[in-house]
LOTIBA-626819 format. One line per 4 residues: number of its first residue (from 1); their letters; for each residue x, y, z negated of C-alpha. Coordinates in nm, 4 decimals, always signed. Layout:
# residues N
NUM) a) X/Y/Z  ...
This chain:
# residues 435
1) mstr) +1.7373/+1.5585/+0.1136  +1.6492/+1.9336/+0.2469  +1.3683/+2.0017/+0.5023  +1.4122/+2.1948/+0.8581
5) vltg) +1.1412/+2.4559/+0.8880  +1.2200/+2.6168/+1.2642  +1.0788/+2.9434/+1.3983  +1.0807/+3.1164/+1.7100
9) ittt) +0.9970/+3.4386/+1.8556  +0.9645/+3.5422/+2.1981  +1.1988/+3.8332/+2.3424  +0.9375/+4.0246/+2.5202
13) gtlh) +0.8499/+4.3147/+2.3117  +0.9293/+4.4408/+1.9596  +0.7677/+4.3054/+1.5964  +0.4706/+4.5165/+1.4351
17) lgny) +0.2863/+4.5170/+1.1467  +0.1240/+4.2299/+1.2179  +0.4936/+3.9976/+1.2839  +0.5759/+4.0875/+0.9690
21) vgal) +0.3025/+4.0155/+0.7204  +0.2318/+3.6985/+0.8912  +0.5534/+3.5603/+1.0236  +0.8686/+3.7143/+0.8992
25) rpai) +0.8165/+3.8481/+0.5298  +0.6799/+3.4592/+0.4356  +0.9520/+3.2813/+0.6656  +1.1784/+3.4773/+0.4609
29) aasq) +1.0776/+3.3982/+0.1575  +1.0604/+3.0264/+0.2210  +1.4292/+2.9995/+0.3544  +1.5152/+3.0902/+0.0004
33) apdv) +1.3734/+2.7640/-0.1336  +1.7268/+2.5750/-0.2223  +1.5631/+2.2523/-0.0757  +1.4732/+2.4326/+0.2748
37) esff) +1.7014/+2.4893/+0.5618  +1.5464/+2.8109/+0.8206  +1.6434/+2.8136/+1.1776  +1.5312/+3.1220/+1.3007
41) fmad) +1.5787/+3.2212/+1.7141  +1.4993/+3.4475/+1.9630  +1.3423/+3.2612/+2.2302  +1.4653/+3.4428/+2.5437
45) yhal) +1.4608/+3.1439/+2.7768  +1.0554/+3.1561/+2.7157  +1.0752/+3.4754/+2.7765  +1.1724/+3.4837/+3.1017
49) ikcd) +0.8546/+3.2754/+3.1591  +0.6610/+3.5892/+3.1455  +0.8882/+3.8681/+3.2086  +1.0778/+3.9846/+3.4814
53) dpdr) +1.2165/+4.2599/+3.3244  +1.6181/+4.2203/+3.2818  +1.6045/+4.5256/+3.0474  +1.2893/+4.4529/+2.8453
57) veas) +1.4309/+4.1586/+2.7531  +1.8084/+4.2407/+2.6566  +1.6222/+4.5216/+2.4665  +1.4147/+4.2860/+2.2584
61) rmqi) +1.6700/+4.0336/+2.1870  +1.8640/+4.3040/+2.0003  +1.5679/+4.4528/+1.8347  +1.3973/+4.1356/+1.7250
65) aatw) +1.7388/+4.0129/+1.5881  +1.7941/+4.3533/+1.3904  +1.4317/+4.3461/+1.2273  +1.5094/+3.9842/+1.0754
69) laag) +1.7845/+4.0662/+0.9623  +1.7130/+4.4413/+0.7977  +1.4062/+4.2494/+0.6804  +1.6324/+4.0498/+0.4070
73) ldtq) +1.7081/+3.7618/+0.6266  +2.0202/+3.5751/+0.4481  +2.2232/+3.4471/+0.6805  +2.4792/+3.2662/+0.4813
77) rall) +2.1762/+3.0386/+0.3867  +1.9660/+3.0602/+0.7425  +2.0658/+3.0119/+1.1190  +1.9859/+3.3661/+1.3076
81) frqs) +2.0199/+3.2602/+1.6898  +1.9551/+3.3351/+2.0454  +1.8314/+3.0152/+2.2091  +2.0941/+3.0682/+2.5351
85) dvpe) +2.3669/+3.0695/+2.3367  +2.2943/+2.7123/+2.2450  +2.3300/+2.5535/+2.6039  +2.2313/+2.2010/+2.4736
89) vcel) +1.8702/+2.2871/+2.4460  +1.8699/+2.3071/+2.8479  +2.0578/+1.9690/+2.8414  +1.8321/+1.8196/+2.5643
93) twll) +1.4914/+1.9713/+2.8042  +1.5918/+1.7973/+3.0982  +1.6268/+1.4625/+2.8993  +1.2574/+1.4902/+2.7814
97) tcvt) +1.1255/+1.5776/+3.0950  +1.2522/+1.2792/+3.2248  +1.0239/+1.0764/+2.9713  +0.7385/+1.3155/+2.9804
101) akgq) +0.4021/+1.2316/+3.1975  +0.3452/+1.4854/+3.4220  -0.0724/+1.4454/+3.3216  -0.0099/+1.5537/+2.9830
105) mnra) +0.1644/+1.8446/+3.1082  -0.1823/+1.9147/+3.2966  -0.3390/+1.9593/+2.9655  -0.1608/+2.2286/+2.8194
109) hayk) -0.3355/+2.5751/+2.7122  -0.1269/+2.7925/+2.9330  -0.1354/+2.5530/+3.2412  -0.4679/+2.4894/+3.2374
113) aavd) -0.5670/+2.8673/+3.1612  -0.3422/+2.9664/+3.4512  -0.5394/+2.7502/+3.6380  -0.8480/+2.8683/+3.5518
117) aava) -0.7910/+3.2605/+3.6187  -0.6625/+3.1600/+3.9493  -0.9571/+2.9802/+4.0578  -1.2108/+3.2210/+3.9193
121) agee) -1.0174/+3.4828/+4.1195  -1.0414/+3.3036/+4.4046  -0.6873/+3.1549/+4.5131  -0.5418/+2.8551/+4.5109
125) pdsn) -0.4841/+2.6644/+4.1693  -0.1057/+2.6866/+4.1225  -0.1116/+3.0118/+4.2833  +0.0578/+3.1795/+3.9562
129) vtmg) +0.2027/+2.8862/+3.8209  +0.5607/+2.8377/+3.8170  +0.7770/+2.6106/+3.6845  +0.9160/+2.7785/+3.3808
133) lysy) +0.5018/+2.7788/+3.2919  +0.4384/+2.4401/+3.3740  +0.7160/+2.2935/+3.1756  +0.6771/+2.5428/+2.8728
137) pilm) +0.5953/+2.3065/+2.6490  +0.8936/+2.0639/+2.7352  +1.1331/+2.3451/+2.6523  +0.9709/+2.4423/+2.3550
141) aadi) +0.9769/+2.0432/+2.2448  +1.4079/+2.0382/+2.3174  +1.3964/+2.3760/+2.0680  +1.2623/+2.1669/+1.7927
145) llyn) +1.3920/+1.8252/+1.8461  +1.7365/+1.9710/+1.8728  +1.7566/+2.0336/+1.5131  +1.5112/+1.7622/+1.4255
149) ahrv) +1.2387/+2.0364/+1.2534  +1.0218/+1.8797/+1.0003  +0.7851/+2.1687/+1.0012  +0.7121/+2.4249/+1.2583
153) pvgk) +0.5391/+2.7179/+1.1629  +0.2495/+2.8318/+1.4402  -0.0500/+2.9738/+1.4896  -0.3556/+2.7829/+1.6108
157) dqvq) -0.2755/+2.8564/+1.9899  +0.0980/+2.6458/+1.9325  -0.0936/+2.3798/+1.7506  -0.1065/+2.1506/+2.0882
161) hiem) +0.2680/+2.1953/+2.1595  +0.4032/+2.0923/+1.8282  +0.1734/+1.7662/+1.9312  +0.3466/+1.7734/+2.2260
165) ardv) +0.6247/+1.7377/+2.1229  +0.5617/+1.4749/+1.8849  +0.4285/+1.2433/+2.1608  +0.7412/+1.3089/+2.3755
169) aqrf) +0.9655/+1.2576/+2.0368  +0.7925/+0.9408/+2.0377  +0.8500/+0.7745/+2.3781  +1.1745/+0.8808/+2.3956
173) nhly) +1.2358/+0.6604/+2.0486  +1.0921/+0.4135/+2.2027  +1.2383/+0.4214/+2.5126  +1.5802/+0.3809/+2.3809
177) gqdf) +1.5118/+0.1461/+2.0609  +1.6439/+0.4562/+1.8106  +1.4613/+0.6987/+1.5841  +1.6835/+1.0082/+1.7485
181) fvlp) +1.3926/+1.2350/+1.6562  +1.2003/+1.3393/+1.3604  +0.8609/+1.3686/+1.4331  +0.7732/+1.7258/+1.3548
185) eaev) +0.4780/+1.9002/+1.1592  +0.2734/+2.2147/+1.2194  +0.2529/+2.4472/+0.9496  -0.0370/+2.6969/+1.0598
189) eaem) -0.0091/+3.0178/+0.9012  -0.3516/+3.1274/+0.8449  -0.2513/+3.4539/+0.7135  -0.1308/+3.5390/+1.0658
193) ellp) -0.5080/+3.5520/+1.2045  -0.6064/+3.7771/+0.9018  -0.3855/+4.1474/+0.9765  -0.6632/+4.3447/+1.1685
197) gldg) -0.5301/+4.6219/+1.4783  -0.6697/+4.9466/+1.4573  -0.9940/+4.8495/+1.5757  -1.0339/+4.5605/+1.3482
201) rkms) -0.9747/+4.2587/+1.5907  -0.6932/+4.0636/+1.5066  -0.3639/+4.2995/+1.5687  -0.1901/+4.2538/+1.8974
205) ksyd) -0.0569/+4.3770/+2.1879  -0.2779/+4.2943/+2.4509  -0.5339/+4.4575/+2.2529  -0.3039/+4.7873/+2.1874
209) nvvp) -0.4302/+4.8126/+1.8481  -0.0868/+4.7697/+1.6488  +0.0650/+4.9114/+1.3773  +0.4486/+4.9433/+1.4954
213) lfeg) +0.6874/+4.8047/+1.2328  +1.0357/+5.0305/+1.2710  +0.9776/+5.1548/+1.5830  +0.8825/+5.5287/+1.5723
217) gaea) +1.0128/+5.5786/+1.2254  +0.7655/+5.6962/+0.9633  +0.5754/+5.9690/+1.1993  +0.4808/+5.6551/+1.4150
221) lrna) +0.3233/+5.4739/+1.1031  +0.1359/+5.7717/+0.9808  +0.0341/+5.8310/+1.3599  -0.1172/+5.4610/+1.4157
225) vaki) -0.2818/+5.4641/+1.0143  -0.4438/+5.7835/+1.1268  -0.6378/+5.5881/+1.4171  -0.7528/+5.2720/+1.2060
229) vtds) -1.1454/+5.2756/+1.2865  -1.3487/+5.3275/+0.9668  -1.7057/+5.4098/+0.9186  -1.8814/+5.7727/+0.9327
233) rgpg) -1.8992/+5.8516/+0.5626  -1.7715/+6.1561/+0.4252  -1.5456/+6.2588/+0.1583  -1.7415/+6.2164/-0.2040
237) epke) -1.9793/+5.9532/-0.0258  -1.9659/+5.6028/-0.1816  -1.7383/+5.3643/+0.0897  -1.7638/+4.9768/+0.0112
241) pegt) -1.4240/+4.8830/+0.1159  -1.4711/+4.5247/+0.2118  -1.4341/+4.4167/+0.5379  -1.2389/+4.6880/+0.6543
245) aliq) -0.9438/+4.7299/+0.8385  -0.8069/+4.9354/+0.6162  -0.8102/+4.7752/+0.3281  -0.7160/+4.4640/+0.4506
249) ifda) -0.3615/+4.6395/+0.5426  -0.3354/+4.7655/+0.2159  -0.3916/+4.4345/+0.0558  -0.1169/+4.3255/+0.2643
253) fatp) +0.1212/+4.5573/+0.0506  -0.0243/+4.6123/-0.2778  +0.0007/+4.4270/-0.5934  -0.3805/+4.2943/-0.7867
257) tera) -0.3910/+4.5884/-0.9694  -0.3436/+4.8181/-0.6884  -0.5764/+4.6241/-0.4854  -0.8395/+4.7293/-0.7810
261) qmra) -0.8005/+5.0994/-0.8111  -0.8519/+5.1763/-0.4071  -1.2014/+4.9810/-0.3923  -1.2506/+5.1610/-0.6996
265) elra) -1.1820/+5.5384/-0.5513  -1.3257/+5.4087/-0.2269  -1.6852/+5.3130/-0.3932  -1.6672/+5.6260/-0.6206
269) glaw) -1.6369/+5.8863/-0.2945  -1.2515/+5.8742/-0.1907  -1.2277/+6.0254/+0.1611  -1.1037/+5.8283/+0.4245
273) geak) -0.8307/+6.0461/+0.5063  -0.6682/+6.0255/+0.1776  -0.6791/+5.6725/+0.1913  -0.4907/+5.6389/+0.5128
277) qrlv) -0.2571/+5.8902/+0.3966  -0.2025/+5.6408/+0.0581  -0.1974/+5.3217/+0.3035  +0.1141/+5.5373/+0.4454
281) aqie) +0.2712/+5.5477/+0.1358  +0.1887/+5.1848/+0.0139  +0.3964/+5.0658/+0.2981  +0.6640/+5.2873/+0.3405
285) kelg) +0.7492/+5.1805/+0.0079  +0.8347/+4.8644/+0.1244  +0.9241/+4.9315/+0.4655  +1.1066/+5.2599/+0.4200
289) pmra) +1.4847/+5.0860/+0.3059  +1.4101/+4.8314/+0.5995  +1.3547/+5.0667/+0.8615  +1.6952/+5.2524/+0.7454
293) ryae) +1.9025/+4.9422/+0.7869  +1.7584/+4.8781/+1.1233  +1.8717/+5.2166/+1.2409  +2.1861/+5.1455/+1.1027
297) lmad) +2.1949/+4.7843/+1.2900  +2.0989/+4.9372/+1.5965  +2.3472/+5.1912/+1.6391  +2.5889/+4.9217/+1.5822
301) peri) +2.5645/+4.6508/+1.8211  +2.8468/+4.4415/+1.7479  +2.7416/+4.3998/+1.3748  +2.4347/+4.2039/+1.5094
305) eael) +2.6179/+3.9979/+1.8045  +2.8412/+3.8490/+1.4781  +2.5740/+3.7460/+1.3350  +2.3990/+3.6014/+1.5898
309) qrga) +2.7612/+3.4159/+1.7438  +2.8215/+3.2959/+1.3777  +2.4463/+3.1725/+1.3676  +2.4896/+3.0141/+1.7329
313) erar) +2.8416/+2.8173/+1.6233  +2.6344/+2.6434/+1.3310  +2.3646/+2.5856/+1.5454  +2.5770/+2.4061/+1.8251
317) aiar) +2.7623/+2.2138/+1.5462  +2.3939/+2.0225/+1.4904  +2.3046/+2.0293/+1.7846  +2.6386/+1.9017/+1.9639
321) plla) +2.6553/+1.5458/+1.8024  +2.3082/+1.4844/+1.8837  +2.3282/+1.5302/+2.2478  +2.6596/+1.2966/+2.2400
325) rlre) +2.3918/+1.0215/+2.1260  +2.1158/+1.0801/+2.3623  +2.3923/+1.1081/+2.6587  +2.5189/+0.7539/+2.4995
329) avgl) +2.1491/+0.6255/+2.4427  +2.0587/+0.7210/+2.8354  +2.3501/+0.5822/+2.9573  +2.5682/+0.9068/+3.0499
333) rrsr) +2.8958/+0.7600/+2.8795  +3.2741/+0.7013/+2.9085  +3.3541/+0.4330/+3.2252  +3.3831/+0.1410/+3.0586
337) vlpg) +3.4232/-0.2132/+3.0951  +3.0292/-0.3259/+3.1990  +2.8845/-0.6198/+3.0204  +2.9169/-0.9299/+3.1989
341) qaaa) +3.2217/-0.7990/+3.3600  +3.5785/-0.9478/+3.2687  +3.8120/-0.6908/+3.1325  +4.1066/-0.5966/+3.3371
345) papk) +4.4200/-0.7864/+3.2405  +4.6398/-0.5607/+3.0053  +4.9426/-0.4609/+3.1607  +5.2752/-0.6380/+3.0600
349) aatp) +5.5056/-0.4403/+2.8424  +5.8080/-0.3366/+3.0932  +6.0985/-0.5219/+3.0491  +6.4437/-0.3529/+2.8651
353) plvk) +6.7322/-0.2744/+3.1153  +7.0486/-0.5109/+3.0693  +7.3538/-0.4507/+3.1202  +7.6186/-0.7370/+3.1960
357) qyre) +8.0035/-0.7399/+3.2130  +8.1772/-1.0932/+3.3441  +8.5184/-1.2123/+3.4999  +8.4438/-1.3765/+3.8789
361) adgq) +8.6528/-1.6092/+4.0353  +8.8560/-1.3528/+4.1798  +9.0073/-1.2658/+3.8481  +8.8320/-0.9373/+3.9261
365) fyvk) +8.5554/-0.7587/+3.6533  +8.2086/-0.6598/+3.7217  +7.9830/-0.4792/+3.5586  +7.5795/-0.5417/+3.6501
369) ltqg) +7.2556/-0.3545/+3.5536  +6.9562/-0.5672/+3.6168  +6.5756/-0.5447/+3.4766  +6.3756/-0.8575/+3.4484
373) devl) +6.4919/-1.0613/+3.7634  +6.6036/-0.7530/+3.9960  +6.8903/-0.6498/+4.0201  +6.9609/-0.2485/+3.9863
377) alsp) +7.3392/-0.1688/+4.0269  +7.6241/-0.3419/+4.0848  +7.9583/-0.2158/+4.0428  +8.2744/-0.3558/+4.2865
381) gfas) +8.5669/-0.5369/+4.0935  +8.7925/-0.3771/+3.8137  +9.1238/-0.4906/+3.7370  +9.0159/-0.4849/+3.3928
385) grdg) +8.7172/-0.4636/+3.1250  +8.8299/-0.1182/+3.0953  +8.8123/+0.0275/+3.3695  +8.4610/-0.1739/+3.4272
389) aqwl) +8.3095/+0.0237/+3.0847  +8.4553/+0.3284/+3.2130  +8.2485/+0.2872/+3.5289  +7.9057/+0.2351/+3.3467
393) aalk) +7.9820/+0.5379/+3.1179  +8.0222/+0.7443/+3.4294  +7.6946/+0.5859/+3.5735  +7.5086/+0.6900/+3.2843
397) agea) +7.6563/+1.0036/+3.3333  +7.4775/+1.0761/+3.6725  +7.8238/+1.1115/+3.8173  +7.9219/+0.9781/+4.1333
401) vala) +8.0610/+0.6220/+4.1453  +8.1102/+0.3911/+4.3695  +7.8687/+0.0758/+4.4251  +7.9299/-0.2566/+4.5366
405) qqgd) +7.5075/-0.2866/+4.5448  +7.2419/-0.0467/+4.4322  +6.8318/-0.1661/+4.4180  +6.5153/+0.0736/+4.4100
409) aaal) +6.6834/+0.4378/+4.3264  +6.3755/+0.5139/+4.1384  +6.4147/+0.2223/+3.8836  +6.7415/+0.2623/+3.8944
413) aaal) +6.7203/+0.6329/+3.7484  +6.4750/+0.5338/+3.5300  +6.6584/+0.2236/+3.3953  +6.9927/+0.4478/+3.3292
417) atlr) +6.7222/+0.6775/+3.1481  +6.6792/+0.4222/+2.8914  +7.0568/+0.2798/+2.8463  +7.0982/+0.7040/+2.7461
421) eqda) +6.8071/+0.6817/+2.4924  +6.9758/+0.3585/+2.3451  +7.3075/+0.5095/+2.3236  +7.1783/+0.8044/+2.1539
425) erek) +6.9797/+0.5690/+1.8966  +7.3119/+0.4201/+1.8086  +7.4799/+0.7082/+1.7708  +7.2628/+0.8686/+1.5441
429) akaa) +7.2080/+0.5194/+1.3370  +7.6335/+0.5075/+1.2704  +7.5834/+0.8906/+1.2005  +7.3364/+0.8571/+0.9372
433) kag) +7.4885/+0.5132/+0.7676  +7.8071/+0.7314/+0.7662  +7.6640/+1.0324/+0.6213
């Protein structure tokens, strides 16, 4: 059985070098394992919680999708899609919301941080809390449980949300008596926290210390690397490479041999400026071709859209059957006989119409069309049976004929239609026999 691994990225900005080294590159490598089924999605519903700029959300969705594709994600193996293209996640969110305790949501880190910030500013505790922020962990649980992901790579700050998803899944399974959901495991990516930014702190846009991945091209990369903080030792002076931001970023793109050589040259007096140029060249070897593919993709949005729609259809093919089972489990079913109630009796089969030809005591021939106990049509008297047969043929053909008695007009029309069908079947059988 394959292992399902799910990764989501919120669409509120572009990706930087830390995202690539810590998340994209290892995730793409892991997706190539034969026993792994990988799901990568743009968390654009989540983006609405923290961003009310629609143009930024739109641009970020396309940029992040293009980045995954340019970085080498094989969409024949892995699923790449937008969260909002799978509406089943919203329905599952509501089903999970209905079994989630408010007290559990009160303990969510993001909510508590927003409350603490408001109180510190002298405001009402919930003054800056939307229901999107408050319910964020339930939507995240739905993202994971909709595909029954086994593993979810996250940073340490997201581990609590995986634990919440497990709790919600267990409660739903218990309430409705089946193991609908796999209990996901958090896979903490330690490397995500190791790549430093320009100032040595964790690379983060909130610190404004990032190295751009593709945006701005090679020039933006050179400008960012030039800002990496180093010590004041000049050219020719020995330098200690260990622990520096420059060498940690270099290591993320170098082989063991290249790492050893760079350290040796810095200890021998290599200038920081020269070391930074070598770092740019080292990064460019890996990212240069990807950046070219990224530019091609960004110039062809329809190609990106086609990939995302294919991924969404594959994701929905997995989501729909699960949602159908969940709807059945919670009682959102098609109308049916309820337990303890008798089923309605099956309708009786309609009695076929019947033609009777007979001679009365007055010597006249009559034709009567009946259905069950009802007389639908009664002819006037005829001198011969042949005349009666001609009258019946005219009645079937819809011609105006004399009637001694007529029942319900709609029932008569239906009966005549049945008779015509019977005549046609007999003629067809005769023709087949003759042939």
